[in-house]
ChimeraX commands (.cxc) that place a marker at each C-alpha (Angstrom):
marker #1 position 19.57,-20.71,12.10 radius 0.5
marker #1 position 16.91,-22.29,14.36 radius 0.5
marker #1 position 16.13,-25.16,11.99 radius 0.5
marker #1 position 17.61,-27.76,14.35 radius 0.5
marker #1 position 15.49,-26.42,17.22 radius 0.5
marker #1 position 12.22,-26.18,15.29 radius 0.5
marker #1 position 12.82,-29.35,13.26 radius 0.5
marker #1 position 12.11,-27.78,9.87 radius 0.5
marker #1 position 13.41,-24.88,7.82 radius 0.5
marker #1 position 9.83,-24.18,6.74 radius 0.5
marker #1 position 8.64,-23.89,10.33 radius 0.5
marker #1 position 11.43,-21.40,10.96 radius 0.5
marker #1 position 10.44,-19.46,7.83 radius 0.5
marker #1 position 6.78,-19.31,8.90 radius 0.5
marker #1 position 7.59,-18.07,12.40 radius 0.5
marker #1 position 10.09,-15.45,11.19 radius 0.5
marker #1 position 7.71,-14.18,8.50 radius 0.5
marker #1 position 4.75,-13.85,10.87 radius 0.5
marker #1 position 6.94,-12.24,13.52 radius 0.5
marker #1 position 8.23,-9.65,11.04 radius 0.5
marker #1 position 4.88,-8.84,9.42 radius 0.5
marker #1 position 2.44,-9.75,12.25 radius 0.5
marker #1 position 0.29,-11.79,9.84 radius 0.5
marker #1 position 0.54,-13.64,6.58 radius 0.5
marker #1 position -0.96,-16.26,4.32 radius 0.5
marker #1 position 0.67,-19.35,2.86 radius 0.5
marker #1 position 0.98,-18.21,-0.76 radius 0.5
marker #1 position 2.53,-14.90,0.31 radius 0.5
marker #1 position 5.17,-16.79,2.31 radius 0.5
marker #1 position 5.84,-19.21,-0.55 radius 0.5
marker #1 position 6.38,-16.28,-2.94 radius 0.5
marker #1 position 8.61,-14.46,-0.45 radius 0.5
marker #1 position 10.88,-17.46,0.17 radius 0.5
marker #1 position 10.57,-18.82,-3.42 radius 0.5
marker #1 position 9.68,-22.28,-2.16 radius 0.5
marker #1 position 6.86,-24.79,-2.57 radius 0.5
marker #1 position 3.47,-23.97,-1.08 radius 0.5
marker #1 position 2.54,-27.40,0.34 radius 0.5
marker #1 position 5.33,-27.70,2.96 radius 0.5
marker #1 position 4.53,-24.22,4.26 radius 0.5
marker #1 position 0.83,-25.07,4.50 radius 0.5
marker #1 position 1.70,-28.23,6.41 radius 0.5
marker #1 position 3.81,-26.27,8.91 radius 0.5
marker #1 position 1.09,-23.65,9.31 radius 0.5
marker #1 position -1.40,-26.41,10.15 radius 0.5
marker #1 position 1.01,-27.98,12.66 radius 0.5
marker #1 position 1.65,-24.63,14.36 radius 0.5
marker #1 position -2.08,-23.89,14.48 radius 0.5
marker #1 position -2.85,-27.30,16.01 radius 0.5
marker #1 position -0.12,-26.64,18.57 radius 0.5
marker #1 position -1.76,-23.37,19.55 radius 0.5
marker #1 position 1.14,-21.13,18.52 radius 0.5
marker #1 position -0.76,-19.64,15.57 radius 0.5
marker #1 position -4.40,-18.82,14.97 radius 0.5
marker #1 position -6.03,-18.31,11.61 radius 0.5
marker #1 position -8.96,-16.36,10.30 radius 0.5
marker #1 position -10.64,-16.24,6.93 radius 0.5
marker #1 position -10.60,-12.92,5.09 radius 0.5
marker #1 position -12.64,-13.58,1.99 radius 0.5
marker #1 position -11.15,-16.77,0.60 radius 0.5
marker #1 position -7.72,-16.19,2.15 radius 0.5
marker #1 position -6.68,-17.77,5.44 radius 0.5
marker #1 position -4.53,-15.32,7.41 radius 0.5
marker #1 position -2.29,-16.58,10.21 radius 0.5
marker #1 position -1.15,-14.62,13.27 radius 0.5
marker #1 position 0.46,-15.49,16.58 radius 0.5
marker #1 position -2.03,-16.72,19.18 radius 0.5
marker #1 position -2.06,-14.05,21.93 radius 0.5
marker #1 position -3.27,-16.70,24.41 radius 0.5
marker #1 position -0.31,-19.02,23.82 radius 0.5
marker #1 position 1.43,-19.28,27.23 radius 0.5
marker #1 position 4.98,-19.22,25.83 radius 0.5
marker #1 position 4.42,-16.52,23.22 radius 0.5
marker #1 position 6.75,-14.01,24.89 radius 0.5
marker #1 position 9.55,-16.56,25.01 radius 0.5
marker #1 position 9.05,-17.66,21.39 radius 0.5
marker #1 position 9.04,-14.08,20.11 radius 0.5
marker #1 position 12.10,-13.23,22.23 radius 0.5
marker #1 position 13.94,-16.21,20.71 radius 0.5
marker #1 position 12.98,-15.12,17.19 radius 0.5
marker #1 position 14.07,-11.53,17.88 radius 0.5
marker #1 position 17.40,-12.74,19.24 radius 0.5
marker #1 position 17.94,-14.96,16.19 radius 0.5
marker #1 position 17.10,-12.05,13.87 radius 0.5
marker #1 position 20.03,-10.08,15.27 radius 0.5
marker #1 position 22.33,-12.70,13.70 radius 0.5
marker #1 position 20.66,-12.49,10.28 radius 0.5
marker #1 position 22.35,-10.37,7.60 radius 0.5
marker #1 position 21.04,-6.80,7.37 radius 0.5
marker #1 position 19.69,-7.28,3.84 radius 0.5
marker #1 position 17.69,-10.35,4.94 radius 0.5
marker #1 position 16.20,-8.43,7.86 radius 0.5
marker #1 position 15.26,-5.53,5.58 radius 0.5
marker #1 position 13.65,-7.94,3.13 radius 0.5
marker #1 position 11.45,-9.29,5.91 radius 0.5
marker #1 position 10.04,-5.84,6.60 radius 0.5
marker #1 position 6.51,-5.12,5.44 radius 0.5
marker #1 position 6.15,-4.48,1.73 radius 0.5
marker #1 position 3.55,-2.02,0.46 radius 0.5
marker #1 position 0.51,-3.90,-0.75 radius 0.5
marker #1 position -1.61,-0.92,-1.81 radius 0.5
marker #1 position -0.69,1.85,-4.18 radius 0.5
marker #1 position -0.31,5.40,-2.95 radius 0.5
marker #1 position -2.73,8.08,-4.03 radius 0.5
marker #1 position -1.26,10.14,-6.89 radius 0.5
marker #1 position 0.54,13.20,-5.56 radius 0.5
marker #1 position 0.48,12.06,-1.92 radius 0.5
marker #1 position 3.71,13.07,-0.13 radius 0.5
marker #1 position 5.91,10.41,1.39 radius 0.5
marker link #1:1,2 radius 0.2
marker link #1:2,3 radius 0.2
marker link #1:3,4 radius 0.2
marker link #1:4,5 radius 0.2
marker link #1:5,6 radius 0.2
marker link #1:6,7 radius 0.2
marker link #1:7,8 radius 0.2
marker link #1:8,9 radius 0.2
marker link #1:9,10 radius 0.2
marker link #1:10,11 radius 0.2
marker link #1:11,12 radius 0.2
marker link #1:12,13 radius 0.2
marker link #1:13,14 radius 0.2
marker link #1:14,15 radius 0.2
marker link #1:15,16 radius 0.2
marker link #1:16,17 radius 0.2
marker link #1:17,18 radius 0.2
marker link #1:18,19 radius 0.2
marker link #1:19,20 radius 0.2
marker link #1:20,21 radius 0.2
marker link #1:21,22 radius 0.2
marker link #1:22,23 radius 0.2
marker link #1:23,24 radius 0.2
marker link #1:24,25 radius 0.2
marker link #1:25,26 radius 0.2
marker link #1:26,27 radius 0.2
marker link #1:27,28 radius 0.2
marker link #1:28,29 radius 0.2
marker link #1:29,30 radius 0.2
marker link #1:30,31 radius 0.2
marker link #1:31,32 radius 0.2
marker link #1:32,33 radius 0.2
marker link #1:33,34 radius 0.2
marker link #1:34,35 radius 0.2
marker link #1:35,36 radius 0.2
marker link #1:36,37 radius 0.2
marker link #1:37,38 radius 0.2
marker link #1:38,39 radius 0.2
marker link #1:39,40 radius 0.2
marker link #1:40,41 radius 0.2
marker link #1:41,42 radius 0.2
marker link #1:42,43 radius 0.2
marker link #1:43,44 radius 0.2
marker link #1:44,45 radius 0.2
marker link #1:45,46 radius 0.2
marker link #1:46,47 radius 0.2
marker link #1:47,48 radius 0.2
marker link #1:48,49 radius 0.2
marker link #1:49,50 radius 0.2
marker link #1:50,51 radius 0.2
marker link #1:51,52 radius 0.2
marker link #1:52,53 radius 0.2
marker link #1:53,54 radius 0.2
marker link #1:54,55 radius 0.2
marker link #1:55,56 radius 0.2
marker link #1:56,57 radius 0.2
marker link #1:57,58 radius 0.2
marker link #1:58,59 radius 0.2
marker link #1:59,60 radius 0.2
marker link #1:60,61 radius 0.2
marker link #1:61,62 radius 0.2
marker link #1:62,63 radius 0.2
marker link #1:63,64 radius 0.2
marker link #1:64,65 radius 0.2
marker link #1:65,66 radius 0.2
marker link #1:66,67 radius 0.2
marker link #1:67,68 radius 0.2
marker link #1:68,69 radius 0.2
marker link #1:69,70 radius 0.2
marker link #1:70,71 radius 0.2
marker link #1:71,72 radius 0.2
marker link #1:72,73 radius 0.2
marker link #1:73,74 radius 0.2
marker link #1:74,75 radius 0.2
marker link #1:75,76 radius 0.2
marker link #1:76,77 radius 0.2
marker link #1:77,78 radius 0.2
marker link #1:78,79 radius 0.2
marker link #1:79,80 radius 0.2
marker link #1:80,81 radius 0.2
marker link #1:81,82 radius 0.2
marker link #1:82,83 radius 0.2
marker link #1:83,84 radius 0.2
marker link #1:84,85 radius 0.2
marker link #1:85,86 radius 0.2
marker link #1:86,87 radius 0.2
marker link #1:87,88 radius 0.2
marker link #1:88,89 radius 0.2
marker link #1:89,90 radius 0.2
marker link #1:90,91 radius 0.2
marker link #1:91,92 radius 0.2
marker link #1:92,93 radius 0.2
marker link #1:93,94 radius 0.2
marker link #1:94,95 radius 0.2
marker link #1:95,96 radius 0.2
marker link #1:96,97 radius 0.2
marker link #1:97,98 radius 0.2
marker link #1:98,99 radius 0.2
marker link #1:99,100 radius 0.2
marker link #1:100,101 radius 0.2
marker link #1:101,102 radius 0.2
marker link #1:102,103 radius 0.2
marker link #1:103,104 radius 0.2
marker link #1:104,105 radius 0.2
marker link #1:105,106 radius 0.2
marker link #1:106,107 radius 0.2
marker link #1:107,108 radius 0.2
marker link #1:108,109 radius 0.2
view
């Protein structure tokens, strides 16, 4: 939807994924969108150099989040939220956080 504005479908994917889940790493995004890893890594590097994203190492995994000091962060997130309202409901639900850890046996939902 915002590909023409951002210049790349992969840049749009990265921003939407991080907005929906608040953080993410490149391989997780590549698995989610079923696309190649290298173009996503390239867009993550570009967004980090531009100051929109920041990364941190957790073990051997580089996690990316929005840079809270980015001056236009509120506007970028508002644009992403507005664009998400035009996405199909199933696509929005798919973007929601997936459980990454198992529940303790017998724990109530």
